[in-house]
C-alpha positions in Angstrom: 6.4 -0.1 147.2 10.0 1.1 146.8 12.9 -1.3 146.7 14.8 -1.7 149.9 18.0 0.3 149.9 21.4 -0.4 151.4 20.9 2.5 153.8 17.9 0.7 155.2 19.9 -2.4 156.3 23.5 -1.1 156.8 25.2 -0.5 160.1 25.4 3.2 160.7 28.7 4.8 161.7 31.6 3.2 159.8 34.8 3.0 161.8 37.9 3.8 159.8 41.7 4.1 160.3 44.3 6.0 158.2 46.4 3.9 155.9 49.5 4.7 157.9 47.9 3.6 161.2 49.8 0.8 163.0 48.2 -2.6 163.4 48.2 -1.9 167.2 46.2 1.3 166.7 43.7 -0.6 164.5 43.4 -3.5 166.9 42.9 -1.2 169.9 40.1 0.6 168.0 38.5 -2.7 167.1 38.6 -3.7 170.8 37.2 -0.4 172.0 34.4 -0.5 169.4 33.8 -4.3 169.9 34.1 -4.9 166.1 36.1 -7.2 163.9 37.0 -4.9 161.1 37.8 -1.3 160.1 37.8 0.5 156.8 41.2 1.8 155.8 40.6 5.2 154.3 42.6 8.1 152.9 40.2 10.9 153.6 37.0 10.0 151.8 38.7 7.3 149.6 38.4 3.7 150.7 41.8 2.1 150.4 41.0 -1.3 152.0 39.4 -3.3 154.7 41.3 -4.6 157.7 40.0 -7.4 159.7 41.1 -9.0 163.0 41.9 -12.1 160.9 44.1 -10.0 158.6 46.1 -8.8 161.5 46.5 -12.4 162.8 47.2 -14.2 159.6 49.1 -11.6 157.6 51.1 -10.0 160.4 51.3 -11.8 163.7 51.7 -15.3 162.3 54.6 -14.0 160.2 56.3 -12.5 163.3 56.1 -8.9 162.1 56.0 -6.0 164.7 52.4 -4.7 164.8 53.7 -1.4 166.1 55.7 -0.7 162.9 53.4 -2.3 160.3 50.8 -0.2 158.7 47.1 -1.0 158.1 47.6 -0.4 154.4 50.3 -3.1 154.1 48.0 -5.8 155.7 44.5 -4.9 154.6 42.5 -6.3 151.7 43.0 -3.6 149.1 40.2 -2.1 147.0 37.2 -3.8 148.5 33.9 -4.0 146.7 31.7 -1.1 147.7 28.1 0.0 147.3 26.5 3.3 148.1 23.7 3.8 150.7 21.3 4.6 147.9 21.9 1.4 145.9 19.3 -1.4 146.0 19.9 -4.2 148.5 19.5 -6.6 145.6 22.6 -5.1 143.9 24.6 -5.5 147.1 23.5 -9.1 147.5 24.3 -9.9 143.8 27.8 -8.5 144.3 28.3 -10.4 147.5 27.2 -13.7 145.8 29.3 -13.1 142.7 32.5 -12.4 144.7 31.8 -15.0 147.5 31.7 -12.2 150.2 30.5 -13.4 153.6 
């Protein structure tokens, strides 16, 4: 029996925005897709992860203009990543070690 892989349990179709996308663009995409986060990517390179909470706490609560603030400036930079072919146990171990929910 083969070990379960990340591809077996992950959500297909990652939603991403460019690093220079405004927070309004990102929030509208989240609303349209009914999701709470987007990957911030520069081509194939993951720059960060932007959540609806990031927008609220790191931007709106500080009174910044979400039309002029970029996703890169508010996202969590350099998130932990795993590949689809990695074992689920590796992903779980990383999540536990770094307290990822």
